[in-house]
C-alpha atoms as one frame of an Amber mdcrd trajectory, in Angstrom:
protein
 104.536 133.327  91.900 102.327 136.391  91.371 100.555 134.886  88.339  98.378
 132.523  90.394  97.127 135.237  92.731  93.453 136.097  92.781  92.382 139.612
  93.715  89.357 139.913  95.952  88.112 142.702  98.174  88.374 142.708 101.949
  84.592 142.587 102.053  84.606 139.382  99.976  87.149 137.612 102.184  86.501
 139.036 105.660  83.776 140.014 108.064  84.323 143.722 108.728  82.826 145.669
 111.608  83.972 148.089 114.309  83.805 148.606 118.059  81.169 150.006 120.359
  79.004 152.886 119.111  77.178 153.361 122.402  78.311 155.867 124.984  80.630
 154.037 127.363  81.138 154.930 131.015  84.870 155.002 131.756  86.315 154.101
 135.146  89.739 153.878 136.784  89.992 150.080 136.692  88.285 147.085 135.140
  88.525 145.831 131.576  90.655 147.747 129.096  88.753 149.883 126.598  90.921
 150.940 123.652  90.630 153.538 120.899  92.561 153.993 117.659  95.247 155.902
 119.573  96.137 152.671 121.373  96.730 150.723 118.131 100.308 150.747 116.851
 101.944 148.551 114.216 101.895 145.091 115.777 101.635 146.402 119.331  99.316
 148.195 121.718 100.216 151.524 123.306  98.922 151.317 126.856 100.482 154.399
 128.439  97.096 156.173 128.294  94.123 153.817 128.577  90.526 153.757 129.732
  88.664 151.004 131.571  85.054 149.849 131.615  83.161 147.620 134.009  82.831
 143.895 133.350  79.047 144.353 133.122  79.427 146.996 130.383  81.960 144.802
 128.587  79.544 141.865 128.502  76.716 144.141 127.390  78.568 146.019 124.676
  80.623 143.090 123.415  78.236 140.199 123.837  79.277 136.942 122.189  75.688
 136.413 121.023  75.389 139.857 119.403  74.803 139.855 115.648  77.065 142.920
 115.392  80.043 140.765 116.475  81.893 143.661 118.043  83.885 141.489 120.465
  87.354 140.810 118.976  88.370 137.177 118.511  91.687 135.362 118.229  93.117
 136.115 114.772  91.132 139.290 114.139  93.130 142.151 112.645  92.297 145.442
 114.376  92.912 148.658 112.448  92.626 152.217 113.675  90.290 154.096 111.345
  90.853 157.524 112.886  94.424 158.757 112.582  97.213 156.936 110.766  95.771
 154.223 108.543  97.846 151.022 108.560  98.428 150.785 112.297  97.156 147.282
 113.005  97.214 144.695 115.766  96.466 140.955 115.666  94.110 140.059 118.506
  95.416 137.062 120.473  93.657 134.330 122.398  94.759 135.719 125.770  93.741
 139.317 124.987  90.715 140.734 126.753  89.670 144.281 125.933  86.830 146.248
 124.416  87.237 148.684 121.536  85.586 151.907 120.417  84.103 152.560 116.988
  87.419 154.205 116.019  88.826 150.680 115.550  87.799 148.362 112.717  87.692
 144.576 113.145  88.746 142.585 110.082  87.959 138.898 110.577  89.275 136.742
 107.694  87.514 133.668 106.324  89.993 131.009 107.496  89.350 128.875 104.386
  90.462 131.696 102.091  92.743 133.990 104.037  95.429 133.491 106.685  95.170
 135.990 109.539  98.911 136.613 109.818  99.215 137.097 106.062  96.333 139.594
 106.175  98.097 141.525 108.942 101.296 141.861 106.909  99.409 142.970 103.799
  97.360 145.702 105.517 100.392 147.132 107.334 102.498 147.258 104.162 103.247
 150.401 102.158 101.646 148.978  99.000  98.315 148.502 100.743  98.513 151.963
 102.339  99.002 153.444  98.860  95.960 151.506  97.625  93.920 152.906 100.498
  95.036 156.440  99.605  93.525 155.937  96.148  90.165 155.052  97.715  89.471
 158.439  99.227  85.789 158.432  98.349  83.918 157.983 101.616  86.966 159.052
 103.614  88.370 162.325 104.850  91.854 163.266 105.991  92.873 161.114 108.947
  89.685 159.064 108.786  88.399 156.062 106.874  85.239 154.008 107.266  83.923
 150.457 107.105  82.457 150.675 103.543  85.788 151.963 102.215  87.726 149.187
 103.956  85.391 146.573 102.467  86.116 147.879  98.949  89.901 147.626  99.254
  91.416 144.913  97.025  93.559 142.099  98.437  95.959 139.818  96.551  95.069
 136.240  97.480  97.800 133.636  96.854  97.005 129.983  97.609  96.589 129.473
 101.363  99.836 127.452 101.806 101.813 130.307 100.206 100.103 132.831 102.461
 101.161 130.836 105.509 104.735 130.468 104.184 105.021 134.224 103.566 103.606
 135.020 107.011 106.044 132.568 108.610 109.047 134.214 106.898 107.971 137.722
 107.892 107.002 136.521 111.362 110.508 135.200 112.004 111.852 138.698 111.327
 109.248 140.200 113.652 110.249 137.738 116.381 113.870 138.879 116.111 112.818
 142.538 116.091 110.790 141.971 119.257 113.708 140.222 120.980 115.924 143.175
 120.109 113.368 145.598 121.510 113.210 143.642 124.739 117.016 143.675 124.910
 117.009 147.453 124.532 114.392 147.826 127.245 116.622 145.813 129.583 119.706
 147.858 128.676 117.880 151.133 129.239 116.468 149.897 132.542 120.012 149.150
 133.713 121.227 152.619 132.735 118.193 154.255 134.353 118.670 152.230 137.542
 122.247 153.484 137.817 121.154 157.079 137.210 118.345 156.853 139.751 120.631
 155.387 142.396 123.267 158.084 141.973 121.321 161.200 141.017 117.756 160.742
 142.303 118.030 158.580 145.434 121.638 159.749 146.088 122.626 156.308 147.418
 126.415 156.921 147.442 125.909 160.175 149.372 123.641 158.465 151.893 126.179
 155.652 152.327 128.978 158.172 152.880 126.847 160.176 155.324 126.015 157.031
 157.300 129.677 156.045 157.438 130.623 159.532 158.653 127.658 159.681 161.093
 126.445 162.847 159.379 122.839 164.030 159.512 120.394 162.599 156.963 117.556
 164.896 155.751 114.102 163.649 156.724 113.115 162.907 153.118 115.988 160.406
 152.840 115.519 158.673 156.217 113.543 155.762 154.754 116.125 155.307 151.998
 118.909 155.420 154.583 117.262 152.596 156.535 117.092 150.561 153.329 120.757
 151.242 152.615 121.738 150.090 156.121 120.136 146.708 155.418 122.025 146.175
 152.148 125.222 144.160 152.181 127.558 146.445 150.282 130.515 145.501 148.129
 133.716 147.507 148.154 132.820 150.499 145.962 135.414 152.876 147.376 136.336
 154.123 143.885 132.698 155.124 143.392 132.072 156.423 146.930 134.957 158.873
 146.759 133.272 160.633 143.843 130.397 161.673 146.103 130.210 163.943 149.193
 129.061 162.756 152.619 126.644 165.617 153.349 123.524 167.249 151.930 122.676
 170.925 151.583 119.335 172.632 150.986 118.530 174.549 147.787 115.453 176.640
 147.032 115.059 175.083 143.576 115.449 171.361 144.312 115.361 170.930 148.080
 118.110 168.749 149.530 120.949 167.848 147.152 124.513 166.565 147.725 126.780
 169.236 149.194 128.959 170.964 146.616 126.663 170.177 143.695 124.836 172.980
 141.914 121.422 173.753 140.407 121.182 175.546 137.062 118.384 176.481 134.724
 118.045 174.249 131.683 119.024 177.097 129.357 122.278 177.425 131.335 123.260
 173.784 130.872 122.458 173.458 127.158 121.495 175.388 124.062 117.705 174.986
 123.959 115.802 175.481 120.732 112.251 174.718 119.602 111.108 173.022 116.407
 108.911 174.432 113.653 106.259 173.210 111.217 106.141 174.675 107.678 102.632
 175.640 106.451 100.514 172.533 105.991  98.430 174.214 103.276 101.501 173.978
 101.039 102.220 170.220 100.899 105.320 170.645  98.725 107.313 171.383 101.868
 106.763 167.809 103.117 107.672 164.389 101.749 106.990 160.752 102.610 110.410
 159.806 101.217 113.668 160.234 103.128 115.933 160.496 100.064 117.646 163.937
 100.051 115.160 165.152 102.666 115.546 165.804 106.400 114.013 163.652 109.117
 111.220 165.680 110.735 110.072 164.342 114.095 106.620 164.683 115.644 105.437
 163.540 119.074 103.854 160.521 117.362 107.273 159.504 116.026 108.731 159.842
 119.508 106.198 157.317 120.792 107.444 154.721 118.293 111.153 154.915 119.178
 113.433 153.678 121.947 116.126 156.008 123.374 117.443 157.019 119.924 115.577
 158.363 116.908 116.943 158.547 113.379 113.833 158.207 111.247 110.282 159.503
 111.134 106.978 159.273 109.304 107.530 162.556 107.441 110.448 164.473 105.983
 111.120 168.117 105.168 112.509 169.223 101.822 115.697 171.267 101.756 113.720
 174.165 100.300 111.311 174.237 103.249 114.141 174.210 105.791 115.745 177.223
 104.146 112.534 179.145 103.400 111.039 178.795 106.884 114.296 178.831 108.845
 113.604 175.422 110.404 116.137 174.597 113.113 118.351 171.617 112.199 119.652
 170.076 115.397 122.945 168.188 115.561 123.409 164.492 116.187 123.352 163.515
 119.900 120.972 166.330 120.851 118.341 165.297 123.398 114.753 166.108 122.430
 111.770 166.540 124.774 108.055 166.712 123.978 106.422 169.492 125.984 103.006
 170.244 124.432  99.924 168.079 124.901 102.110 165.018 125.459 104.706 166.002
 128.043 107.878 164.124 128.883 108.781 161.919 125.904 112.578 161.962 125.620
 114.888 160.712 122.872 118.410 161.208 121.553 118.905 162.297 117.936 120.857
 159.594 116.094 121.530 161.988 113.211 120.860 165.569 112.186 117.113 166.182
 112.182 114.323 168.681 112.755 111.135 168.562 114.830 107.774 170.265 115.094
 107.080 173.084 117.548 105.861 170.707 120.281 109.420 169.469 120.865 112.353
 171.176 122.585 115.986 170.442 121.764 118.794 170.230 124.326 121.975 170.720
 122.267 125.650 170.758 123.226 125.314 170.382 127.034 127.855 172.143 129.274
 129.393 171.445 132.692 130.762 168.063 131.491 127.211 166.749 131.093 126.881
 163.899 128.626 123.879 163.220 126.411 123.324 160.131 128.576 122.993 162.235
 131.728 120.660 164.760 130.058 118.518 161.950 128.628 118.185 160.189 131.991
 117.613 163.450 133.845 114.748 164.450 131.547 113.341 160.902 131.674 113.205
 161.034 135.489 112.139 164.659 135.908 108.858 165.264 137.780 107.066 167.508
 135.298 104.148 168.193 137.623 106.589 170.401 139.537 106.521 172.859 136.626
 103.035 174.091 137.441  99.844 173.522 139.334  97.292 173.517 136.516  94.966
 170.565 135.993  96.433 170.136 132.513 100.141 170.738 132.944 100.958 169.254
 129.507  98.898 172.025 127.891 100.219 174.775 130.156 103.953 174.144 129.664
 105.675 176.440 127.162 109.211 177.009 125.926 109.873 179.657 128.605 109.035
 177.133 131.339 111.193 174.469 129.685 114.188 176.803 129.540 113.758 177.613
 133.249 113.574 173.961 134.359 115.983 173.270 137.253 118.887 170.929 136.479
 121.050 169.353 139.165 124.717 169.687 138.217 126.787 166.991 139.980 130.550
 167.074 140.361 132.599 166.656 137.199 134.078 163.398 138.538 130.654 161.859
 139.196 129.410 162.937 135.766 132.486 161.511 134.070 132.110 158.156 135.812
 128.410 157.972 134.932 129.179 158.713 131.285 131.784 155.945 131.206 129.466
 153.339 132.720 126.238 154.352 130.981 127.858 154.754 127.566 128.242 150.969
 127.352 124.473 150.564 127.622 123.624 153.421 125.269 126.126 152.366 122.608
 124.674 148.853 122.646 121.137 150.255 122.382 122.203 152.313 119.375 123.677
 149.265 117.634 120.596 147.156 118.364 118.363 149.965 117.051 120.319 149.920
 113.799 119.757 146.185 113.547 116.040 146.680 114.215 115.924 149.258 111.393
 117.689 146.861 108.997 115.389 143.967 109.891 112.312 146.188 109.581 113.338
 147.406 106.126 114.036 143.828 105.021 110.638 142.691 106.283 108.876 145.563
 104.528 110.614 144.938 101.180 110.161 141.158 101.182 106.352 141.197 101.008
 106.005 143.128  97.705 108.861 141.099  96.201 107.190 137.838  97.179 103.787
 138.997  95.996 105.092 140.111  92.607 107.055 136.911  92.015 110.334 138.844
  91.991 111.485 136.643  94.884 110.666 132.991  95.460 109.659 131.741  98.892
 112.712 129.390  99.281 115.055 132.252  98.335 113.370 134.602 100.820 113.589
 131.970 103.542 117.308 131.504 102.855 117.872 135.272 102.948 116.107 135.593
 106.296 118.023 132.627 107.687 121.306 134.384 106.861 120.425 137.596 108.685
 119.013 135.817 111.730
């Protein structure tokens, strides 16, 4: 199949521009205004976003403007500051402005299919091609002239659409799996919040025993009175019917304890070997150790077993990099505070991530994960930039509520069903992702025919 491919540049097949160059006044609401940090592979990261007024949007992204900086349906948006290859296909229902850190690649519909273009530019082969075009670019940055020079393989349009359809069916399944995992995690988090944040069983027991309810739980108690409750006597008996006050955490269920984080788990901090010596790092996982950064944590769901970079065995030994065991819970605590994941295998991290290993007091990894996910990190300090101020000493001193062993055991039993399912679905996502990423170069080279690829995808779906 590869023999009838033409090779043209992006500049020959697409209109290429970028977002707004003018200074933009941000505000707390309005129309989304995104930068390269918001562009992920196939998705948008909207946990930290800016907004602009509708008037500024119409001014900066005017439909009539010759610069054509307003994205259109089918445009491929690529971050040009940061990781090259993160791309998003703009959809008809999307409405947002973009900064000049995002490139717009608008294909000529008579030559190039938009979905096919998206899969090519996010593929490893294309990323390697970009790495060879370093003239006009610096580390972590590329520019519009460089993008225009990059070569594209151009099969006949019907083949482009067929390839995009095959890869798109895998992406659809991956997205369904991600949504399933979000639902499973939400169910586990809802159970945790009810038991260990809102203390619903304790409130119910206190109401039944006519015991005093602390003022901060009065509103919740009124809500619990209005709920028609099923017979949960096996659950209720695991919880006390009174509260007691603690200096560290305020009111907690009577008989429970509060410990420092370093008392409930072995807490270690990651390390980064010297960047000026690149031989300590690898882009290939084979025989190397997964090395997690905060960026990697933002691309995972509950569990993490892979990353964008790996450490060689030599670097781990030379620089005494901490290798943390499987099932450790990791927490980002510098710059980006509060990302939490569970290690699916042995791995290492950079120094912006703390590791909670081998928890004590009958605490499960599920409890530690949910606790850290629900923790109010602004309680750790009063600075205007708490994410910058937090250090390993503060992390180790974090207060942890230690429930009764019976309550912890029951939570582990119930939550484990959700977490085990999430782990299995994550493995399927990884398999589907690897299949998707290997199919494109095989199809482009002619190693695999389109009907054979379609049959292979049909089998796994």
